[in-house]
N, C-alpha and C positions, 0 to 999 in steps of 0.2 A: 760099481756105481748104483745106489739103492734108487729104486723106481716104484712106483704103483703105476697102474695101466687102465685107461679109459676106452672102453671097446663101445662106437657107436654103432648100433643096429636096430635104428628107429628109421622115419622115414615112411611116406606113402608108397614110394616104388610107382609112380602114376604111369613112367613110362615104360614099365613093366606089367600093366595090366595090374597093379594092385597086388604081384605076386613079392610076397617078402624076400628080401635080398639074404638074408643069413641063413634060410634053408636051401638056396639055391648050392649045387652039387658040382663041386671040380675034384678031380682026382680021386674019388672016392671017398670025397667028406665034405661036410658043407663047407659055406663060407665062414660061419661064424668058428666053426673048429680049425679051421686055418687060421684065421685072425688069433684065437687064444693061443695057438701053437706058435705064431709069430710074437707073442710078449711073453712066451715063458719064463723069462728072465724076470719078471716084475713080483714084489714083493706080494702085493694085493692087486686082485683084479676087479672091476665091476663093468657089466655089461649094460648098457642104457638101452631102452627101448622096451617094446612089447614083451610079455614075461617070455623067456624061452624055455621049454620043458629039458630035462636032460643035461643040465650046466655041470661041469664038475665039480667036485666038492670043494667047498671055500670059494666059489668064485661068485660074487654078489650081484645084486639085480639093482636097477633104478631106474627110473621114468621120468624124462622132461616133462616139465609143467608149462603151459598145458601140454598135452599129447601131441606130436608131430609140431613142435616149436621149432625145429631145428637143430642145425649142428652145436651152435653156441649154447644154446639152452641143454643141450644134453650133456655137454661138458661139465656145465655148471650142477648138472644134476648128479653127474659122476663125481666130480671133486666133493658135494657134499657129503656123501656116502662114505667116500675113504677118507675124507677128514674126521669123520666121527668113530672111525675104527682103528687106523693105525697110518696116521700121514708119512709120505715119505719125502725125500728133499725135491724129487722131481716127477714129473707126471707125463706118463707116455699116452697121446691122443692115437686112435686108430680109427678109422671106418672100416667096419666089418666087409667091404666089397672090393677088396685088392686081393687077390688070391697070392699074390708075387710077394706082398708087402714085406716079409720075413727079410728081403736083401735089402730094403730101404732102412729097416729098425736096425740092422745091422752097422750101417753106414754112418746112420744118425747118433747112434749111443757111442760109438768110438769118437766122432767128431767133436760132441760135446763133453765128452769127459777128457778131453785134450785141450780145452780152452777155459780158463779163468775169467770170471766175469761175466760170462754172457747168460742168458736168462732163457736159453733153448736153442734147437736147430729144428729144421723143418726140411723136408724133403723136396727138392727140385728136380723133374723129370729131364729126360735127354734133349726135349724141345722147349726145354726153358719154364717151365709151367710149376710155380710153386702149388705144393699140396698140404695145407696145414693140417690136414686129418692125417698125416703121417708125421709127426712129428715129438719131441720132447721137449718139455717147458719146466721152467721153475714152478714148484706148487707155490709157494708164496707168490710170485708172480702172477700167476692164472687168478689164484684168490683175490688176490688185489685190483685186477683187472673187473672180474665177475662183480666184486663188491662197488665197482664207481659205475659200474653199467647201469643205466636207466632203465631198459629193459631189455632181454636177451631173445624175446619171442622174433622168430623168422631173423634175428642179427646177422650180419656178416661176421663171420670167423677171422676172417683179414682185419677187421675192425677190433674187434674182440683183443688182438695180438698186438694192434699196430703200434702201442707205446713199449713193447717187448724188443730187448737188442736179442735178435733172433738170428742164428745162423742160417745161412740159405747151402745146404748140403746135395751136391748132385749125387743121385743114388744111381744103380745099375739099373739097365734098360730093362720096361715092364714091372720096375716096383710100384709104381703108382697107377699100373692100369686098372680102372675099375669098370664099375658094371651098372651102366646108367639105363640102356637100353638092350633090346634081343639082339642086336648087332654087333654089340659090345660083348654080351655072353658067349655069342658062336663064335667072335674074334679070338677070345679066351680059351675056348674050348670046354665051356661050362654045360655040362650034361643039359638037357632041355627033355623033362618029360611032359611039359607042356605043349606039345607043338600044336596040337587042334585050337588051345586057346588061344597062342600068339596068333596063329592066321587069322581066328575070327577075330582079334583085336585090331591087327592090319586091314581085316576087309571093313571093318567098321568105321575105322578110320576113313578111309579113302571112301566110304559110301556118304559118311558124313559131310564129306570134303564138296563131293559133287553136288548135295544138297543143299548147301551152303551156296556153291558157285551159282547154281540154277536159280536159286532164291533172289542174288542179287544179279541176274542176267549176266554171268561173266561166264558163261559154258566155255567159250574159247580158251578161258587162261588155263594155262599150266603150273599148277601147284606142286611142289616139290615138299611133299609130308614131312620127310626124313629131313630135310635140310633145316626147315623151320624148326622141327622138335630138339635138334642137335643147338641151335643158336639158343633157344629157350633154355637147354640144358648150361650153357655157357654163362648164360644169366644168372641163372639162380646160384650156379656155384661162386661166382664170381661177385656177386652183388649181396643179395638175399631173395628166398625161393620167390614171394611174390612179383619179383623183375621178370619173369618168366614172361607171362601172358602180357604186361605190361611193353616188354620190350618187342615182342612178336606184332603188337597192334601197331606200335610207332613205327617200327620197320615196315609194315603192311601200308600204313597211309602215308610215309615217305615215298614207297614205292609207285602207289597209285597218283601221287601229286607228280612225279616225275613224269609220269608215262602221260597224265592228262595235260600235261603243257609240253609236249612232244622231244622233254630230253631223252628218253628210250622207248624199247620196246615192253612188250610186258616182262620177257624172262629177263632182259638187261638189267631191266629199272630192279626187278624183285632180287635178282643176283646182288648187286649193289648195296642195295639197303641191307639186306642181310650180312654180307661180307662187313661192311660199316659196323652194323650192330653187335656182330661176333668183334670185332677189333675194340670197339670202347668198352665192352663188359671186360673183354681180359684185362686193360689197362686200367679199368676201376680198380682192380685190386692189387695192381702191382705197387710196391713200397713209393708213397710220395704223391700217389693218386690223389684227387680230391676224394672225400667221403662223406662229406656232410651234405 
């Protein structure tokens, strides 16, 4: 089947201390190189994000508008460039931070080729989580939805794809594992030449947390920084990026209310609030969930 590919290589990488994901190295090559290898069957390829040096000949570049406007805007920017050169019936969308994505790409290509009338296929991990940034979609359908959108700045990719008839394809374990934090990078075996910077970031977060607790006279409260950041990451992925701080604020407020009326102690109240926030964020992105 004929397809073009949009590789998403933007984002602020806030939880990586601003270190650009495309340049992180895995198994001797950058994550961007692995992404390019995963889409090697594409007729045309565009990389969307800050300009990358050393792209292979023929690989196009694009930038979402405004910069750091999120993956939905990046998909639109990639489509615009591909449509102006050599459009193809299908468009493969891939985030560059999944080093094992090639396994999933093969699965979704095979699945969509065997189904007539569908408008695409997206990967589903072994734990049931859908990953729209490892998917292939009808170019015509994508262009239709982009044109219909009021604004794609910080918009949900799930919302952009909501009206498409898309297959959910179970992919091999690890295919959708991505890099949002340094813990993710370590778990995937990604080379880390920035250990001092990482340590500095972690120490800064811990120090800032202590400073805030002291300012609010909450020195005795035990705050799990990594858990809070993890919940923020789920909200950013499942809803829109600005949902991350909003979600953690509301969860913290709810935990404080529960503690204040004696429903639970500090640890239990915070754990319950974060768990509920995580569940709601995940459910928000599921098919049929309310998105308005």
